Each structure stands twice: as structure tokens, then as C-alpha cells.
C-alpha positions in Angstrom: 13.9 -16.7 6.3 16.1 -13.6 6.1 18.0 -12.9 9.3 16.9 -9.8 11.3 19.4 -7.0 11.5 19.8 -4.3 14.1 17.5 -1.9 12.3 14.7 -4.5 12.5 15.2 -4.9 16.3 15.3 -1.2 16.7 12.0 -0.8 14.8 13.4 1.5 12.1 13.6 -0.8 9.1 11.1 1.1 6.9 9.7 -0.4 3.8 11.6 -3.5 2.5 13.2 -3.3 -1.0 11.3 -6.5 -1.8 7.9 -5.0 -0.9 5.1 -3.9 -3.3 6.1 -1.2 -5.8 3.4 1.1 -4.6 4.6 0.9 -1.0 8.2 1.7 -2.1 7.0 4.6 -4.3 5.0 6.1 -1.5 7.8 5.6 1.0 10.0 7.8 -1.2 7.2 10.4 -1.7 6.6 10.7 2.1 10.2 11.4 2.8 9.9 15.1 2.2 7.0 15.7 4.6 9.0 13.7 7.2 12.1 15.8 6.5 10.1 18.9 7.2 9.0 17.4 10.5 12.6 16.5 11.3 13.6 20.1 10.8 10.7 21.6 12.6 10.6 19.5 15.8 13.9 20.9 17.3 13.0 24.5 16.5 9.5 24.0 18.1 11.2 22.4 21.1 13.5 25.3 21.4 10.7 27.9 21.1 8.7 26.0 23.8 11.7 25.8 26.2 12.4 29.6 25.8 8.7 30.6 25.9 8.8 32.2 22.5 5.7 30.5 21.2 2.1 30.5 22.4 0.8 27.4 24.0 -2.2 27.2 21.6 -0.1 27.5 18.5 2.3 24.9 19.9 -0.7 22.5 20.3 -1.6 23.1 16.6 1.9 22.2 15.5 1.7 19.1 17.7 -1.4 17.9 15.9 0.2 18.6 12.5 3.3 16.6 13.4 1.3 13.8 14.8 -1.0 13.6 11.8 2.0 13.5 9.4 3.6 10.7 11.2 0.2 8.8 11.6 -0.6 9.2 7.9 2.9 7.9 6.9 2.6 4.8 9.1 -1.0 4.0 8.1 -0.4 4.6 4.4 2.6 2.3 4.2 1.0 -0.3 6.4 -1.9 -0.4 4.0 0.2 -0.7 0.9 2.8 -3.3 2.0 2.0 -7.0 1.3 3.2 -8.2 4.7 1.5 -5.8 7.1 2.2 -7.6 10.3 5.9 -7.9 9.4 6.1 -4.2 8.5 4.5 -3.1 11.9 6.9 -5.5 13.8 9.9 -4.2 12.0 8.8 -0.6 12.6 7.4 -0.9 16.1 8.9 2.4 17.1 6.4 4.1 14.9 3.5 2.8 16.9 5.2 3.8 20.2 5.8 7.3 18.9 2.2 7.6 17.6 0.8 6.5 21.0 3.3 8.4 23.1 3.1 11.7 21.2 -0.7 11.9 21.0 -1.4 15.7 21.4 -4.0 15.2 24.1 -1.5 13.3 26.2 1.1 16.1 25.7 -1.5 18.6 26.8 -3.0 17.1 29.9 -0.5 14.5 31.1 1.2 15.3 34.5 4.6 14.8 32.9 3.7 16.6 29.7 7.0 18.6 29.7 9.1 15.5 29.7 6.9 13.8 27.1 7.3 16.9 24.8 11.1 16.7 25.2 10.9 13.0 24.2 9.7 14.1 20.8 13.4 14.5 19.9 13.5 10.7 19.7 11.3 11.2 16.6 14.1 13.2 15.1 16.6 10.5 15.7 14.3 7.8 14.4 13.5 9.7 11.2 17.1 10.6 10.6 18.1 7.0 11.1 15.4 5.7 8.8 16.5 8.2 6.1 20.2 7.6 6.6 20.3 5.0 3.8 19.1 7.5 1.2 21.3 10.2 2.7 24.4 7.9 2.4 23.4 7.2 -1.2 23.0 10.9 -2.0 26.4 11.8 -0.4 28.2 9.1 -2.4 26.9 10.2 -5.8 29.3 13.2 -5.9 26.4 15.6 -5.6 27.7 18.9 -4.2 24.2 20.3 -3.6 23.1 17.3 -1.5 26.2 17.3 0.6 26.0 21.0 1.2 22.4 20.7 2.2 23.2 17.9 4.6 25.9 20.0 6.2 23.6 23.0 6.6 20.8 20.9 8.1 23.3 19.3 10.6 24.6 22.7 11.6 21.1 24.1 12.2 20.0 21.1 14.3 23.3 21.1 16.3 23.0 24.9 16.9 19.5 24.5 18.3 20.2 21.5 20.5 23.4 22.8 22.1 21.5 25.9 23.4 19.3 23.6 25.6 22.0 21.1 26.5 24.6 23.6 27.7 23.4 26.6 29.8 26.5 28.6 28.9 25.3 28.8 25.3 21.8 30.3 25.8 21.4 32.2 22.6 20.4 30.4 19.4 22.7 32.6 17.3 25.6 31.8 19.5 24.6 28.1 19.1 24.6 28.4 15.3 27.9 30.2 15.3 29.4 27.5 17.6 28.1 24.7 15.4 29.5 26.2 12.3 32.9 26.8 13.8 33.0 23.3 15.3 31.9 21.5 12.2 34.4 23.4 10.1 37.1 22.4 12.6 38.2 26.0 13.0 37.4 26.2 16.7 37.8 29.9 17.5 37.0 29.3 21.2 34.9 32.4 21.7 31.8 30.2 22.3 32.5 26.9 24.1 30.4 24.4 26.0 31.1 24.0 29.7 28.9 21.1 30.8 29.7 17.4 30.4 26.7 16.8 28.2 27.7 19.8 26.0 31.2 18.6 25.6 30.1 15.1 24.8 27.8 16.5 22.1 30.6 18.7 20.8 32.8 15.7 20.5 30.3 13.9 18.4 29.7 17.0 16.3 33.5 17.4 15.7 33.7 13.8 14.4 30.6 14.4 12.2 32.0 17.7 11.0 35.3 16.1 9.9 33.3 13.5 7.9 31.0 16.1 6.3 33.9 18.4 5.5 35.8 15.6 3.8 32.7 14.7 1.8 32.2 18.4 0.9 35.8 18.7 -0.3 35.6 15.5 -2.3 32.3 16.5 -3.9 33.7 20.0 -4.7 36.7 18.4 -6.5 34.4 15.9 -8.3 32.2 18.8 -9.3 35.0 20.8 -10.7 36.6 17.8 -12.5 33.2 16.9 -13.8 32.7 20.4 -15.3 36.1 20.1 -17.0 35.2 16.7 -18.4 31.8 18.1 -19.7 33.5 21.0 -21.3 36.0 18.7 -23.0 33.2 16.3 -24.2 31.3 19.3 -25.5 34.3 20.6 -27.4 34.8 17.1 -28.9 31.1 17.0 -30.0 31.3 20.4 -31.6 34.5 19.3 -33.5 32.7 16.2 -34.7 29.7 18.2 -35.9 32.0 20.5 -37.7 33.8 17.7 -39.5 30.5 16.1 -40.5 29.4 19.5 -41.9 32.7 19.9 -43.9 32.4 16.3 -45.2 28.8 16.9 -46.3 29.8 20.1 -48.1 32.7 18.4 -49.9 30.3 15.7 -51.1 27.9 18.2 -52.5 30.7 20.0 -54.3 31.9 16.8 -55.9 28.3 16.0 -57.0 27.9 19.4 -58.6 31.3 19.1 -60.4 30.3 15.7 -61.7 27.0 17.1 -63.1 28.7 20.0 -64.9 31.2 17.7 -66.9 30.5 17.6 -70.8 29.1 14.4 -72.3 31.8 12.3 -74.0 31.6 12.0 -77.8 30.8 8.7 -79.4 33.9 7.0 -80.9 34.0 6.8 -84.8 34.8 3.2 -84.8 31.4 2.3 -83.1 29.4 2.4 -86.4 26.4 0.7 -84.9 26.0 3.7 -82.6 26.4 6.4 -85.3 23.2 7.5 -87.2 22.9 6.4 -90.9 22.8 9.9 -92.4 26.3 10.6 -90.9 27.9 7.5 -92.4 26.9 8.2 -96.0 29.8 10.6 -96.4 
């Protein structure tokens, strides 16, 4: 039996690579809806905390988020061969589905705290998708690395506005996140609380990693373009040489067809007609 890893104990194992092909296929297909949920949850949380969204509309989004997460869990649990093992290794899914049920969020006495706990869903989904993100970032894909950096900046800018009271505006939060991740650090917007500074420390470390990856991918992108241009030039030269060779072959064939027929030697009497040999 395969030893359990930390992701199994944490309940974020996802679909095993040895599972049914249909389960693995749908796990990849459902990553995009889950990514949309990941991006939306912090913004909705911010809008609710600042009172910028109506309560009725917030409940509608709660149902949509919950249904997406429920559909993903039920679909994959149905498609996998080892259903019990899948649910045990992804027990956090069941906890989130039960704990984030929209009716509980609406009528529970501690609804505010439960709504804030939805941020755990963001961490869970990001952790589950980290394997694919790491694979994407190591393939020298500039677009994927840039997208990951922008998403991280947006999430950090939203979260810091609620963690640190000194950064109350979302635009200041986004500006702070961009300056922090790029390691510029202008100092015009800084966190003052302990939680804000701890979050800033983690973001600085993450920013250094993403900036290094972005620089490496940019270099790989430029070098790859030069290599492609060189390979394209070689292919064009090869095509040109083939064309010249084909033309020379046709010219030689035409010259060979235009040469006069050789006369029959006089000594070969058996090849000369009889009326010519009488003289």
C-alpha cells in the first residue's frame, strides 16, 4: 500500500494519477471553474466587508460558489474507481461543503465568521492546483508565469486591505502589492499591524520567487524566438537548395534529350541496310 503523504492527511490530494482516465480528464476540465471561484471569493469577501454589495446578491453568489464546489466533488467521486479512498483523501471538500452551505451562512448566529472562513476554500483550491501551477511555471511559458504573478498581486491587494486597517482602499492595496512583489518598496503605502507585516513578509518572499521565474521565462522566451528564427532560416535555405537541385536535374534532362542520334559505324555491316551496301 502506498504511504500517505501530507496532502492526503490534509485532505487536498485531488484525483490520483492512477485513477480512471475519465476522472483525471474531468479533474482537469473542472480546474477552470474552480479557478474562477478562487478569484471571486476574496473580492466578494472584500465587497461584503465594505458593504459594497447587496445582501441578496451576495447570497446568490454564495449559492453559485457552493454549487460549483459541490458539483466538482460529486462528479469526481462518481467517476473515480476508489470512491471511499477519494473522499478520505479529500475530506476537506466535505467539510467545506457542509460548513459553507448558504442557508447556514444566512441564518447562523456566527454567520459573519463563517463567511470569512470561506477564505480557507481559496487556500485549499490553490494548494490543490499548485501541482499544475508548478508544472506550468517550469515549462518556460511567459504567459503562464505572468498570469500567476497578476493573480497573486490581485489577491494580495484585496486581502491586505482587510488585514491591515492602515490600508483601507483597494487601489492602495493593489499598488502596495505590486510594489512589494516587484521588490521596489517605495514606502508610500506600508502595513502597520503585526498581521499585515507578517503577510507582507510572505508576499516579499513570494515576489522574489515569481520575479525570478518571470525573468528566467522572459530570457527563455527571447532565446527561444532567436532559435526559432535560426531554424526557420535553415529550413528556408534547405528548401532553396532543393529547388536549385531540382532545376539543375531538369536542365540536364532537357540537354540529354536534345543531343543528336549517333551514326551507325560502317564496320557494323549487319546493322546497315542491304540497298546501301551494294555500292
